N, C-alpha and C positions, 0 to 999 in steps of 0.2 A: 570479238571472239570468233565470229565466222568468217570475215576476212583475213584473219591471221591464219586459221586452219585451212583456207583454200590456198594460201600463198607457200605454205609449208609443202613442197610436193618433192624434194630431191631424195627422199626415202622411198617412193613409190616406183614399182617395177614398169610401169608403163604410165604415160602422162594421164593425168584424170580427165574425164569425160569434159568434151567441150561444151555441152546444152547446159541447162540450169538444173541445180539439183530441186528436188521436189520435197524431200522431207528432212527433219533433224531428228536425231535420237541422241541421247546421253546414257551411256552402259556405266553400272556402277557396281563394285563388288562382287567381279568375275572370278569364277574358279574355271579353269581350263585343265581338266583331267582327262590324259590321254593314256589310250590302250595301244600297245602293237598289235595289229592285226594281219592276216594273210590276205593279200591283195586278190587272191581268186575267192576268198570267201564274200569279198564285196562286190566283185564283177557280176552277177546276176542280180544284183540290186540297184544298179546304176545303171543310166542311159549309155547305149553302145557309143554314142557320139563323143563321151568324154573318155578320158585316158586317166587311169587311177594313178594319183601322185604318190610317188613314193620317196622315203629318204634313206639312203643306204640298204635299198631293196626292199624295205617295209612299208607298209600302208599302217595308216594311225586312223583310229575311232575316238571321239572327244565327246565328253557329256559337259555340258558349259552352263552352269546355273549362275544367274544374275538378275538384276533388277533395272527397269528402264525409266527416266524419266523424260522429260521434254520433247517427248514422242509427239510431234505436230506437223501438218503440211505447210509448203512455204507460205507466206503470207497469211496464216492464222495465226491465234494466240493458244496458249495451253488451255487444255480442259483437265481439271484435275481427276474425273473419273475415266478419260481417255489416256491421258498423257503419261502416267506412272502407273506401273505394276510389274510386278516378277515376270521373269520368261527364263525357260529352259529348253535348251537345244542339244539334240546327237547329230553329230555332223562328222564327215569325212572329207579328203582333201583331192580333187581333182583338176585336170588341165585340157583346155579346148583352144585350139588355133594359138597356142603359146602362152595363153592366159591363164594362170594358177588360180582356184579359186576353191570353194566349199560348196559340198554337196550338203543339204540337209534332209536328213530321215525323219526327223519329229522337231518340232517347235512348240513347246504348250507354254500357255500364257493364262494368265488369271484376269481375263478379260475378254468377254464374249464378244464386243464389237471390235476390237481389235484383230481378234482371230478371224472374224467372217471378213473385215477388210483384208487382211494379208492371204487369207485363202484365195480371194476374188483378184485382187489387184497383182499381187505377186507369186500366184500360184504355188504357194509354199504349203508343206503340209502340217500346217498350224492344227491344234487341238487346246480345247479348253481344259482349265484344271484347277484344283482347289490349292491355292500356293501360300506360302507363308515364308518372308524374309526379313530377317531383323539382325541387328548388331548387338551382342550382349558379351561384356567382359571380355572383348576383344576378339571374338569370334564371330564369323557371320553363319547365323544359325538359318537352316534352308530346309524346306518340306514342300513336296509338290506330289499329287495324287490325281492323275489325269480322269476325269469324269465325263469326257467327250462322247457323245451317243455314238455308237457303231464303230469305235475305235478300241483297238486294243490296249488294256491297261498298261500303266506303265508308272512307276514312282521313284521317288529319290526323297532320304530324310539322312540328314547328318549336320556337320559344321565343318568350317575351313577358317583359316586366318592364315596371313603372310608371316614369314618366319626370317626373312632376309632384305638387305637393303633393294632399292629399285636399280634394275639394269635394262639397257636398252638391247634387244636381241642383235647378233652382228650376220651379216649376209654370210649364208652358208653354213650356219648354225642349226641345229633341230630346232631350236626355240623360233629361229627366224620363219623356219619354214613351216611350222604350225599355226602361228599366229599371223603374221603379215600378210594377209590376203585381201584384196580388195574388189573381190566380185563374189557373186554366188550364181549357181546354176540351177535351173529348174526346168520342168516340161509344163507348157500350157495346157489349155483344155484340149486341144487339138494333138496332144502328144509332140510339138514341137518344141525343140530346145531354146530357151531364153536365159539371157544373161542380165544380173543386175548389178551395177556399180556402186561403190562406196567410196568415201574418202575419210581418212582421218589421219591423225599425227602418228608418229612410231608408238608402238605399245610400251610401256612401262610396266614391266614384269617384275614379279619377285617370286623367289620359291617360296612354296607354301606346303602346310599341313593340313590334311583333312581326315576327317572321323567320319565316315558314310555308313550309318546302321542298316541302310536299305539302298539298293540301286538296282532297279529292274527295267531302266531306261532303255537297254539295247534287246532286251526279250522280244519285241516284237518283230526285230527283222532276224532272230535267231541266232543272237551272238551272245553268249555269256561272259562278263567282265569279271574275271575271276582273281586276276594277278594285282598288286598293287599298282595303281596308275603313277604317272610322272605328274605333277603337280606345280601348275603357276598360278599367280594371283594379280589381277589389275585393279587398282582403286577404281579407277574411270577413265572412260574415253569418249569424247564426243565425235559424233559421226554424222555425215551428210550422205543422203541417199540419192541416188537417181533411178528414174523410171527403167522397168526392165526393156529389155531389146530382145528380138527375134536374131539368133545366131544362125546367118545363112550359110 
């Protein structure tokens, strides 16, 4: 499986990293919920070294709930209490040196050790949360309540499901812009910009329906998500992760 994923590179916008990958992850039952936002609203929230990436002049903010399995370092075995847990992120899209990527405003996870490792190694804004993710009657039921000390509260509660066949987004489309991203950007402890690269196969997307009873995930950054979002679902994505490196 891993060799097949590594060989499948024709869809990438640049070659995959030459060095060895360090971690595997499998992402399940993802909902991509996207809202258009004014790029100037995001400008003060993101490193000046990054250009805010836009599509037809609009920036986008996403809330992405899912669950992870197969979280393990290279050469190690999976550990049930560390390798599987729900995750929920809030993100937007940026560019640096011609490489489009993701900027995370927050990542919530129901695993204290995973949160600590990610905050230390990847310098990402991970927070502990009480979370539930299960499938019932064709819906993914999802609930998250952040309980990280000294962090702004944020919550998501609702359910979602796919409503159309799988398609693979084509270059130049909004769906491709929003999902086909192969790196993340963050600031390390010295406020230097770092890039973490990933690799996976093209996204198998489906149009989706969601019923969100509560969504305060963007409130900590001062953004209210009031209009109906653009929704896509993905059943599974297997991912390889490389260690973050400083952007010079």
